[in-house]
N, C-alpha and C positions, 0 to 999 in steps of 0.2 A: 578378278585379279586384284591383288593387294587388299585382301579382305580385312575388315575390322572385326576384332573379337567382340561379340555383342555381350553387354552386361546383363541383358534381360533373358539370357538362356536359362532354362529351368535347371536348377542345380540337381534336382531329383532326376530329371531326364538324362543329364550328363552322367550322373553317377550310375544310373541303371544301364547305361550304354557301355560301361567300362569293359565288360567281358566279351563284347562283340568283336569278332575278328577285324583287324585294321582295315582291310579292303572291303569287307562286307558293310562298312559304314558309308560306302558310296551311295548317294541317293539314287534310287531307281530312275527318277525323272531325268537326272543328269546323264545317266548311261543311255537312256532312250534318246535324249536329245543328240548325243554324240553319234549314236548309231544311225538315226534318221538323217543327220547332216551328211554322214558318209554316203548313205544311199543316194541322196540328192547329188552329191559330187560325182558319183559313178554314173548316175542317170544323165546328168548334164554332159559329162565326158562322152558318153555313148551317143548322145544327140549330136554333139559336135562332129563326131566321126562319121556317123551313119545317116544323119538327117540334117545335113548342112543348110538346106533351104528353109527349114522351119525356125527362122530366127526369133519369131514371136514366142514359140514354145520354149526355146532356149532361155530367153529373157524371163518368161513367166516362171519356169522351173527354178531358175537361179534366184529370182526374187522371193519365191515362197521358201526355198531352202535357207536363204540368208535371214529372212525375217524370223523364221522358226529357230534357226541355230543361234542367231545373234540376240535373241530376245533378252537373256540375262545381261548381256553387254549393253544393250540399248537402255535397259532400266537403270543400270549403274551409271551410264553416261548421262542420262537425263537428270539423275540426282546430283551429279557433279556440276552439270550446267546450271541447275538451280542455285548451287552454292558458288557459282562463278569460279569453278576450279577446273583446271586442266589436269586430266588423269591419264593413266596408261589405257584404261578402258576406252576412253573417248578417242585417244590417238589411234588405237587399233581399229575402232569402228570407222574412223575416217579412212584409214588405210584399206580396210576391207571394202568399203563403199567405192573408194577410188579405183581399186583393182577391178571391181565389177563394172564400173563406169567406162573403163577403157577396153572392155571385152575380155578381161581375164576372169571369166566366170568360174571355171573349175578351180583356179587358183584361189579365188576369194572364198569358196566353200572349204577348200583344204585348210586355208589359214584359219577360218572360223573353227574347224575341227581341232586344230592345234591349240587354239586359245581355250576351247572348252575343256580339253584334256588337261591343260596346265591349271585351269581353275579347279578341276577335281583334285589334282595332286595338292594344290594349295589348301583346299578345304580339308583334306585328310590330315595334313600336317597341323593346321590350326585346331582342328577338333582334337587331335592327339595332345596338343598343348593344353587345351582346356581340361581334358579328361585327366591328364597327369596331375594338374593342380587339384582336382577334385577326387583324387585317388582314395581318400579315406572316407568319403561321404556315405558310401553305401554300407559301411561297416558298423554304423551305430544303430542300436535298436530303437524302435519307435516308442516302445513302452519299457519301463523298468520296474523292478521289485523294490518297494520302499518298506523299511522296517520301522514300526512305531510301537515301542515297548516290545511285547512278544508277538505282536501281530504283523504279518507281512502281506502287503497288498500291491496290486499293479497300479501304475500311474503313467500317464504320458510323459515322455522325457521333457517335453516343453514346460511341464508344470512343476518340475523338480526345483527346489530352492536350496540355497547354501545352508549347510548344517544338517540336512537330512541324511539318514543312513540308508545306503543302497546295498542290496544283497545281489551278489554276482556269482552265478553258478559256474562250474567248470565248463569251458568251451564257449562262454558268452563274451561279448565285447564289453569293455568297460565304458560306460556312457558319460562319465564326468571326470574331472580332475579332483582328486581327493586324497585323504589319508586313510590307510588301512587301520581299522579299529579292532578287527578280529579276523582270524583266519591266516592261512599260509598257502602260498601257491607260487607257481612259476608264471611269469607274465611276459608275453611277446609284445614289446613296445617298439619294434623296429620301424613301424610306420610313423611313429611320433618322434622318437629320439635318434633313430638311425642305428641303434645298438643291434648287432646281428644275432646275438644269443639271447635267449629268454633270461629275464632277471628274477632272482629269488626275492619274493616280497613277504614280509612278516608285519606284525603289528607295528605301526608307526611309519611304515614306508609310504612314499608318495607314488600314486599311479595316475595315468593320464587317459583322458578320453580318446577312444580309437584303438587302445591297446587290447590284446586278446588274453583273457584269463584262461590258462591252459588246464591245470589239473587239480585245483583246490577251490573250495568255496571261500569267498571273501565278503566282508562287510566293510564298506567304504563310507567315510563321512565326507560329504560333498564340500569341496573347498571352492571350486570354480565350475560354473555351469553356464550353458548358453554361449553368448559371445565371448565371455572371458575365459572359457575353457580352451584346451588345445584344439578341439574341434571347431569352436567358434572363431579362433584366431585363423584357422585355415580358411574358413569361409570369408572372413574379412580380407585375408590375403588375396583370395581369388577375386573378390569384387574390386579391391583396390588396384590390383595389378592389371585387371582388364579395363578399368575405367581411367586410370592415371597413366599418362605417357611419360617415359623417361626422356631426358633431354636428347639422347641419341635417337629416339623415335621421332621427335620433332625435326631433328636434322635429317633423318631418313626421308620424311615426307617432303621436305624442301628440296632435297637432292633429287628425289624421284620426279618432282615437278620440273626441276631444272633440266633433267634429261629429256623429258617429254617436249618441253619448249625448244630445246636444242635440236631434237629430231625434226620438229616441224620447220624450224628455221633452216636446218640443213637441207631438208627436202625442197624448200623454196629456192635456196641458193643453187642446188643441183639442177633444178628445172630451168632456172634462169640461164645458167652457163652451158648446160648440155642439151637443153630442149628435149630431154628424154624423160617423159612422164613416168615410165616404168621404173627407172632408177630412182626418181624422186620418191615414188611410193615405197620402194624397197628400203629407203633410208628410214622411213617411219616404222615400217614393219620390223626391221632388225633391232631397233632400240627397245630394250627391256629394263624397266625400273622396278618390277615387282620383286626381284631378288632382294632388294633392300627395303622396299615399302612394306612387303609382307614378312620377309626374313628377319627384320630387326625386332618387331614386336614378338614374333615367334621365339626368337632367341631370349628375350626378356622373360617371357612366360616359362620357357623351358628351364632356364637357370633358376627361377624362383621355385619351380616344381621340384627340381633336383635338390635345391637347398632344403625344402620342406622334408624330402625323403631322407636327408642327412641330419635331421634334428635341428633345423633353424628356420624361423619364419621371418621373411623379409617383407616389410610393409610397403612394397611398391618397387617398380622397376628403377625409379630415380635413385633409390638407396642402393640397389644392387650395382648400378652403374658407378655410383660414387665409391662404393667399396673397392672397385678395381683400381682406384687412384690413390688409395690410402698408402702413406709412406711412414706414418708414425702411429704407434698403437700404445695407448695408455691403459694400464691395468690397475684397478683397485686390488689390494692384497686380500683382505679378509672376505671369504665367501666366493672369491673369484679364482685366485691362484691357490688358495687354501680351501679346505672344506667349509670353513665358516662355522664350525662347531667345536670351539676350543674346550679344553678340559683343564681343571685345576691340577697343577703338578707340584706346587709347593705353597705353603702358607707360612710367612715369616713375620710373627708379631713382635712388637717392641716389648721391652721389659714391663711386667705387670699385666700383660694381656695374653691370654691363652690363644692357641690356634683356633679352638672352637669358638671363642668369643669373637675373634677377628672375622672369621668366615661367616658367622651368624649375623653380625652387624652389617657386613658388606652385602650379604644376600638379601637381608631385609630392606636395605636401601635400594637395591636393584630390582626389587620384586615387580615393579611396574615398568621396568625398562624393556625395550625391544632390541637393545644392542646384544650381539652374540656373546660378548664377554660377560655382560650382566646376566644373561640367561645361564651361562656356564656356572657362574657363582651360585645362582639359585639352585640349579640341578645338583651341584656338588654338596651344598648344604642339605638338600633333601635326601641325597644318597647316604649322608652321614647321620640322618635323622636329627639334625640340629633344629633348634627353635628358630622359626622365621616369623617375624612380627610385621604385620602390614603397616607401612608408614602412614602417618597422619597427614603428611604433605610430601609432595614429590615434584622435582623439576629437573629437566635435562638440558645440558648445554652441549650441543653437538661439537665433537672434537675435543672436549675437555672432560666431561663426566657428569655425574648426577649429584643432586643434593636432596636429602630426605630427612624427615623428622621421625626418628625411631625411638619409642619409649622416652620421648622428651629430649633426646639427644640429637644435635645437628650432625648428621653423618654425611661425609663426602666420599665418593668413590670415583677415581678418574686417573688421569696421567699425572706426571710429576709436578705439573703447574699448580695443582691444588695444595701442595705442601708449601706454605708460606716461608718457612725457614728451611732452606735446602740443607743446612748443616744437620738437621734432624735425621736426614738419610745418611747415616755414617757408614764408614768402611765395613764395619762388622755386619752390616745388613746386606752387603753384596755377596752373592754366591755365584762363583764362576760356572758351576754346573748348569745354571739356568740363565746365564747372561744373554742368551739369544732368544729367550721366550718373551711373550707379551707380559707386561707388568701393570697391575692396577694398584694404586696407592689409596690408603684409607685414612681419613682423619675423623676425629670425634671432637666436636666443639673447637675446630681449627687446630687440634693437636694431632700430630702424626702418630698413628698407633700400629702401623705395619703395612706390609705389602703382600700381594698374592701373585704368584707366577701362573700363567696359563699357556698351554701349548696348543697350536692349531696346525694340524697336519696338512702337508701339501696334497693337492689332488693328484691322483695317479697319472692323469693326462697332462699335468702342467708342464713338466720338463719337455716331453716330446712335442707338445703343442707349441711352446715357446721357440724351440729349435726349428721347427718347420716354418714358423712365421718369420724368423730371422733369415732363413734361407731364401725367402722371397724378397729380401732386401729391405725389409721393414724395420724401422728403429723401434725397439721395445722399451717402454718406460713403466716403472712401478710407482704408484702413489699410495701412501699409507699414513695414517695418524700414529703409527707405532714409533717407538724410539729408534734411533738410527742403527744401534747395534742389532736389534731384532730385524729391521728392514734389510740391512746389509747382508745378514746371514741368509735370509730367504732369497734375496737377489743373487747372491753368490751360488747358491745351490741350483738356481734356474738359469744361471748365466745371462741375466738380464743386462741390457746395455746401460741403463741409467735408472737411478733410484732417488726418490724424494720422500723423506720421512718427517714425522711429527707435524703433519699438515692438518689444517682445519679445512672444512668443505670449501670455503672461499679461496683457500690457497690452491686447491685443485683446479678451480675455475681459472685462476690467474695463470697457471702453468699451461692449461689448454689454450687459453686466449693468446698467450705469448707465442706458442707454437704456430697457431693459425695466422698470427700477425706477420710472421716471417715467411709465410707461404706454404707451410706444411699442411698436408691433408691428414686430418686427425680422426682416429676412432677411439672411443673410450669404452672400456668393458667394466661393468660393475654389477652389484646385486642389491645394495642396501638403499634405504631411503635417502641417506646423505650423498649417494652417488647420482641421484636423479638430476640435480642441476648441472653436473659435469657432463652427463649423457646428453643433455639438451644443448650444451655449448659446443660439443664436438661436431664434426661433419657427419659422423655416424655414431650413434649410441647403440651399444650392444649390451643387452640385459641377460644375465644368467637365468636359466629356467627356474631355478630355485629362489629367485629374487623376489622382492616385494612387488605388489601390484603397481605402486607408484613408479617404481623403476621400470617395470615392463611397459607401462604406458608412456614413459618418457623416451624410451628407446625406439629406434627404427628397425632394429633387428633383435629377435629373441632367440637365444641359444638354448632351446628347450632341454637338450641333453646335458647342459652345463659341462660339456666335454670340450676342452680347448683344442684337441686335435680336429674336432668338427669345425672350429673356427678357422684353423689353418686351411682345411679342405675348402671351406667356403671362400676364403680369399683367393685360393688358386682357381676355383670355379669362376669367380667374378672376372679374374684376369683372362681366363680361357674364353669366356663369353665375349669379352672386349676384343680379343684377337679375332674371333670368328666374325664379329660384326665388321671389324676393320677390313678383313679379307673380302667380305661381301661388297663393301663399298669400293675398294680398289679394283676387285675383279669385275664388278659391274661397269665401272668407268672404262676399264681397258677393253672389255668385250664390246661395249657399245661404241666406243670411239673407233676401234678397228672395223667393226661391222658397218657403221655408217660411212666410213671412208671407202670400204670395198663396194658398198651399195652405190655410192655416188659415182664411182668409176664404172658402173655397169657390170662388175664382176659377179655379183650375187643375183640369182633369180629370186622371184617373190617367194617361192616355196622354200628355197634354201635360207632366205632371210628369216622366214617364219620359224624354220627349224632352229636356227641359231638363237632366235628370241626365246623360244619355249625351252630349249635345252639349257641355256645359260641361266634363266631365272629359276628353273627347276633345280639346277645344281646348287645355287645359292640358298634356296629355301631348304633343301635337304641338308645343306651344310649347317644351317641353324638348327634343324631338327635333330642333329647329332647330340645336342645338349639335353634332349628329353631323357628323363630317367627310364630305366627298365621297368617292366610291369611289376616286378617284385612278387613276393609270395603272398598267398591269402592268409 
């Protein structure tokens, strides 16, 4: 009863057991124990009816049946005693022993049978929770084909390193996270990102470990392998969620112990006032705390498993619980609400500078930059086959821009703050057609030489995702380093509640800390390196799947699909799990209180008390099991 999910279970064994029928996973020994205990109960009952004089035989048969049937309960109770902990196993063992001691031999065996059946149901639900979390593990190959030049050879997956080229034939599982360098295929990545339809992948596309390559050969350059891959993150999620308890699980353990102590105290009071030992024992029998002691960790496991099937990895039950209480959601703009792959839409040089010269100098300065706007400038210059010179020196100032030495010239590319004399940006430089796009300014030797407009398209899921989040009563805030007109235009399209623009990374931290200081429960969603500190300061940090490794490490939740509707689904799921756990707490308290009251007044028989105990805890455990994801397709 109230089983703990063991962290030393073999991942391979769990994975290999996935396709076994739910009920066929019942251990044969458990079934045999139930069956033999029932036989002893029938045998003792027949002895009571037909061989009343053989009291020694009755006692011996009952004792053998109870020792055999209660052996798992005895082991659990012994472990609890060593830890000086009162548990439901120990209380039920006391009740069963007490029933036998006052001559309720058949009743004690029937109660033992009920407890064993309840244990089997509990084990099934817990195993299903573990299997749901490991649902991807049996889908990765043990060996992969690695391409070295023109030679292709097999290699254990565990030996693959970042940067190697993996060859994936049609119908094979993708073993690593990586970038397609050759080939064209449809990929079913529903088990990773939650996308129901296969995704068309070509050269340059990102693929994830655990996805299925359907109909074309692919060559994939490994980007993440082992623990850092999607597969590895699932394993870490499994281990962490099984080892770490959410605060509500600690509360459930304390509440369960409280119910056990209450039942024992209630039994003592009943016996003192009624002198009815049967009623006192019934008080202990009817009290059931396993519905919350086992149902709560099952709910946490189930909701994490469902989140993983919907394209999100949550790094522990504590974070899933915290997600249910979020009331303010901060979004970085670039790469989160937008695709993060802006394109140059206009180049406006000052007099004496050509468009080609301006773009060439800007691209050269940004050549070593990791910022999306810098990469866009480089890609645009390459597409136009312009000369790009590697800078002899380079420095980046987060939230402002870059400074580089290009052909002996000090080139700056960044926001308007790099232009020392703002009058240099005169009215004729303004273009209403591009007033809502991102703008980078370029200076040469501190002289303003022009500006470049870049557009970053919104993600297709941004609007629907934001609206779904707002319907949950969550306040949505956008943070960006962009100019206010660009930020306001994006916020208007998405109907965002609040927007803050022209921010430095430390400004984002200040806004998050300010919200937390007034009592708000804050989540931050981002994808870039400069978002990592903000993710760490929020109650919950959410990293987009296409974000940097630092961002993913700083976050408590990784949205692998980078789909904002998945985030809204996850928020609803967290709240749903919270409601289920609350129902279990309140329901257990009501059933136990009424049951102990009825038992104290002698209204319940021992068997009826045991039935109420087993049925109520089974209902609450199955209520938690409703959160488990469906099996899904292969």
